[in-house]
C-alpha angles and dihedrals in degrees: 000000000000122000089214141357120201128211128191140073130341119195147172107241122208116192117201120187121189142154086217091075100099118203115215133182119231131149090218089077120079093239094034090245136080142180117237141188128188109271112253092009130134111224130192119222123219099215138015124195125180121203140142125257144158126131095260097053095035090058091045090057092057093047093050092047089051089059099257121141098247138185133181121216115198150103130264134181122260092253145100093275091060091054090052092051095047091047092053093046090053090052088057089051093248117151110243098184092109096057119109128194122222119204092196097059134045122233114271114272130200123188111197116200114204139160101096104094120289093323125099140187120217128206110201134197109193105205136143098356092066090051096067103127134192093264091053094061114093094222098177093049096052101044095093096061118119094215139019119205114201115198116191114305131202136168118018090344091061089054088062095055097102093044092051092049093047089048091051093050092046090054098043094252119152116232132218109187127194101175125203125217092268088062096039087057094057115124111283097248093050093047092050092051091050096047092052088065099049121109096190122020115195120196138156117228094262091052091047090052091048092050096048099032087230123124109260093237090066091076099161092053091048093054093046089056097043092046087060091051097052136029092208136082115292123209125192115186118202106188113229090006093064128233140297124209131190129195092183093261104050137028116223123197132187133175121223122261116260105249137148107262119225098169134338103212108122096020093119093049090049091052096047095045091043090055094049090047089054092050092049092047101045109358085228116135097203092049090048091053091048092050091047093052092046094046092050092047092050090049097054093051088074135045114255133056093250100037123099094021116150122257125217109269093022115130116245138172117260117218123216112260119209116212126200129175114242 
């Protein structure tokens, strides 16, 4: 029996750092800022770093490092990138028996552009991972897991969200759900049915605002609405402002640890999987928040979505968690 099986994307990540990436300000861009290069130019980069990423495998890495028997269920391309991903997962001690290879799609690729402060821009190719269909899932082999962790889905994989959740509930499997925008845009009735079955719902503040149609700064109103949508624990991460968690009775808040940031890719995955690890280990919400904060902080001190993650037994700093009754 597995303690937890993760679902979601797996990717080859390519980090490119260069002083040639020029940040500009312009209101035409969604964030008001953009990264530019001279058109038609050939630009040298200062540093290149290859790693693996993707929400499904990033979370699996945390669970394995925390001593949980972990498997990843997903699809890769039949290419060199897939071999790199499988090799790294095995080094973490993650079971790769539920990985399929697709000759018709390449493995997911992310190119992360850095070198302009702590910000980054990511170019994403969504390939084989999104093509995991119902017939690709080894239903009988995964039904004895204690937990499922669902990282953001899109494509065919997103279409299987309800079936995976119904399967988990039918087999007494707990569910941690970190939905992507494809899932948050499900029809209202479908989304409500799904959320009622979730044990831990993980959102960032933009996703929480999108789900509730309430501006993310109105935090109290957001949680009141989400608490009615799900009976489980709700997490809202807020980047540099920390994270807020609700169990329906109390609101818990923690600030991030003060660390030197190397790169932020994977921080959200490290937080969510750190929190779930804490719940599995001690079923203590405060401890889970503290582990999540520490795991995320450790992750961003190094480049790579799976580097820096905490290991079971490793000493880490515990943040103060404020608790208020709803």
